[in-house]
N, C-alpha and C positions, 0 to 999 in steps of 0.2 A: 172047300176052297176051289175057286174058279181056276180053270186051266189058263196058263200064261198065254198071252196074246202073241202071235207071231209078228216079228218086226216087218215093217213095210220094206219093199225092195229098194226104195229110194234111200234108205238109211245106210250110212257108211259105218262098218264095224269099227269100234274103238273111237268113234267120234260122236260128239253131242248133236251135231247138226250137219246137214249136207248143203244148207242154204248159203247163197251168196246174196246178201241183202243190200239194198240201195243205201248208200252213205247220205245221211240227212244234210251233210254240208256240201255235197257235190251235186251239180246238175245233171250229169250224165251217169247212167248205170248200164253196164255191159253184162249180159247174161246169155250163155250158150243155149241154143235151141236144143232141147233133149231129143227132138224127133228128126233132127237133121241128119242126112245121109252124108257121112264124112268119108265114104269110100271103103273099099274092102281092106286096105292096109292100115286103117286107123286103129283098129283093136279096141279094147275096153279103156275107159277113162282111168288113168292111173291113180292109185290110192295116194290121197294128199299126204305129203310128208312135211314134218315140222321143220320150219326154217327159223334161224336165229339171226337177229340183227342188233348191231351195237346201238345203244342209246347213249347219246352225247350230253345227256342232262348235266348241268353244273351245280345242281343241288339235289339232295336226297330226301329232305324232310318236308312234309306238306302239312300245314295247319288244317285241323279237322274243326271246321266251323259248323258244328251240329249240336243242338241241345239233346239229341237222342243218344249220343255216344259220350262216354266218360273221358276218353283220351283226348289230348290236345294236339298231338302230332302223329302222323302216319309216316310209315316207311315201307316202300314197295320195291325190291330189287328187280322185279319183272314187270313188263306190261304185256297184257294177253295172258292166257293160262291154258296149258295143254291138258288140264283136267277134263275140260270139254263139257262142264256141267250145263245141261240144257236150260237150266233156269237162272244162270248167273246174271245178277243185276249189273256187273261191271262190263258186260259185253259192249254197250254203247261207247265206252271209252275208246275203242278202237277207231270210231269214226273220227276222232280228232287226228289220227295218224294218216288218214286218207284211205283206210282200208274199211273193214266192215265188222258188224257184230256178229256175223254168222260163222262160217267156217275159218275165215281169216283170224278171228279172235283166238282160236285154239291151234292154228298152224303157223301164225307169224308172231313170234315172240320177241319182244324188245328186251335186251339184256343190258342192265346198268353195271358194266364191269368195274366201274370205279366206286360202286356203292360204299364199301368199307372205307376207302380213302375219303370220300365226301362226308361220310358220317363222322370220321375222326376230326375233320376240319370244322364241322358244325359244332361238335362238343367241345372243341378246344377254344372256340371264339369266346371272347369275354362277354358278349351279349347273351350266351346261352344260359338259361335258367333251367336247372334240372327239373324234368318232368317225365312222366310215363310216355313212351313211344309204343304205338301200335304197329305190329307187323302183320300183313295180310289183310288190311282194311279194304283193299281192292281186289288184288289177285293173290293167290296163294303163294306164300314165300318158300313153301316146300313142294312146289309142283315139280314134275319130273326133271326139268332143266337144272334143278338145284344139285342133283347128283353130280353133274359135270362141273358147273360153274362155281358152286360153293360159296356164293355171295352171302347168302343168309347166315352161314356159319362165320363168315368173316365179319359181318356186322355184329353178330353176337359176341365175338371175340373183343371187338371195340367196346361194345357196351359193357362187358365184364370188366375190361381195364379201368373204365371210368366209373363203374358202379352206377350206371344210369338204368333205371327200371324199364322193362320191356314187357308187353303183353302180346302173345302170339295167338292167332286162331288159324287152324289148319285141318285139313281132312287127309293128310298124308302121314303114314307111319314114319316117314324119313326123319320126322322130328326127333326120334329117339337116337339117331345118330349123334346128335348134339347134346346128349344128356350131360356130358362132362361139363360143358360150358354153362348150360342151364342150371346145373346143381351148384356151380360157383356163384352165379347170379342169385339163386334161391337162398343161399346162406346169408345174404345181405338183404333179403326180402325185396329183390329187384327182379323177379321173374314170376310170370304166370302163363299157363298155356291153357287154351280151350280147344278141344277136339270137336269138330263139327260132325254131327251124325244126322242124316236126313231120314234113313230107313235102316231097319235091321234085316230087311230082305236082300240078300247078296245078289239075286237075279235082277231084281228092280234097280239096285244101286248100279250094277254094271251097265245098265242102259241109261240111267239118268245122269250118272257121274263116271263115264267110261273109263277114265284114266286116273282116278282117285283110288285110294286104299279102300278095300272092301270093309263092310261093317265090322266083322270079327277082328280085323287088323286094327281098326281104330280103338275097339275096346281093349285089345291087348296093349295098344299104345298108352291109353289111359293108365292101365295097371302099371306099366314100366315107369312112367312119369311119377306116379304116386309113390311107388316103391323107392324111387330115387330122392324123395322128399321135395319134389317140385310141385308147387300148387297147381292142381289141374281141374278143370271143369269141362262141361259138355254144353255145346250150343246145338239145340234141336233146330236146324236151319237149312233150308226153309221148311216151315210146315206147310204142305200142300194140301189144302182142303179137298176132300173127296178121293184123295189118294194115299197120303201118308199121315193125316191127322190122328187117325185112330191108333197109331203106334206110339204117340207121345208118352203115355205111361210106361210102356215097356222100354222105350229108349232111356228114359230117366232111371228106371229101376236097374237096367243093365249097366249104365254108366256109373251109378252109385256103387253097385257091387264091384266094379272094376276099380274104384277108388276116387271117382269124381266128387269134389267137395262142393261145387258151385255149379249152377245151371242156368241157362237163358233159352229164349226161343224167338224166332223171327218168322213172321208170316211171309209167304211168297210175294215177291215183288216182280212186276213185269213192266219196266220202263221202256219206252221207245220201242225198238224192234225186238227186245227180248220176248214181247208177247208173240211175235211171229215165229221166232225160234221154238218157243215152248209150245205153241199151238201145233206146229208142225211135228214136234216130238210126240205129241198126244196122238196125232194122226198116225204116225209111224209105229208107236209102241203100245198105245193104250186107247184106240179109237172108240171103244165102247164106254169109256170113262170120261171122254172129252167134255161132253155137254155138262155132266155133273160137276166136273172139276172147275170149269170156267163159270158156270152159273153160281156156284158157291162162292168163288173168289169175288165175283161182282157183288154179291150179298155183303161181303166183308169190306168192300171197297166203294161204298156208296154208288153202286151201279156201274162202276168202271173196273178195269183190270189193273189199275195202278193208282196209288195215292201218294202225293209228294208232301202233304202237310205233315209238319213236325207232330210227334205224339202218336198219330194214327198210322203213319206209313209203315212202321215196323210190326204193329200188332192188330191193325185193322180196327173196325168200329161196328157196333150193332150187337145184337143178342148173341149171335154166334161167337163173336170176338170175346164178349164177356164170359161165355161158357168156356172157351179155350183158355182164357187167362186163369179162370178159377181152377180149371182142371190141372193146369200147369202148376200153380201154386200149391194146391193140396197134394199133388203127386211128389213134388219136389220136397215139400215138408215131410211127408211120410217117408221119403228115401234119406232124409237127414241132411239134405243139401240146403245151401244158402243160409246156414245158421251164422256163419261169419264171412265177411267180405274179404276179398283178396286185396288188402290195403297194401300197396307197394311203397317203398320208402326211398325218398330222395336225399335224406340227410347224410348218407354215406358217399355221396358223389365226390369224385376226386379226378384231377386231370394232371397229366404230366406237365412238369415246368420246362423251361428252356433247356435244362440239362438232362431231360428225360426221367427225372425223379418224380415220383407221385407226391403231390401236395394237396392238402385239403382246400375244398373250395369255400 
């Protein structure tokens, strides 16, 4: 085994990136000069703290218009994510807020405090047609902020009251806090949870996903959810060619042993400035592997670092993509996964009437 590479001095402990990247919607970009002499009283640059801002959104559900994804509606209580994953494809969404996809994405978190209230209003509307809602389609609904704000739990309580199905994907063990509500939903075939695992190497995970649960805790999370009777699967996401792809069989085997019944995978995506964040991460933490990782990714992406076309954007194209797909399917089958789909049920949907009593829809 190769000795672990030492992090570059520019890396910030506990953060996925130290970069402040240009916003593609703004003309001006201000960046401090790292070599500037700020005087003897300046001291070191302070460690960036997470800031929380109120999100005044008047709606909470977003249509998912993608043939790659099975769910029709997405729900995200937070914008930005403190997990700080260096590869996160959602980073460029912070550009729409006037911030950036680098350090700001993981230190400036928008909080939708009215999320449960807005969800209740949406499900109560006569125009609502029961359907599966996906949580964490953009940012993780169980990121560290959830311990304090408890918005994800509030939304789950609303969904349980209405018996509206929900599918969750997370890389945080905090989801086990809500086993009581998820079990209630699962009794009506209205809940499924996918735990995302990128690597089983705790050291690598600590650099790649600095504020997410470590791999052993995610496997323990799968076990706890399965023991509670909640349908649980694993998402090997993202698969990083030249860095984590060789772990695919081991991840699937470990997840199946913990109780996962379903599995999926997604190839690394680097849209917009995410390629800059991830490239810098490679410089900081794995410089000797940088060329191999990016070259293999280009082989999978038609010579580019990202692909937006439906169908190929999640799994790539070419010989290596075919090999990866075959490896996944064979390994998942041997592990006994994907034999039955998590078919969630909308027929038990109910909503409170004007007197607060539950009535069948």
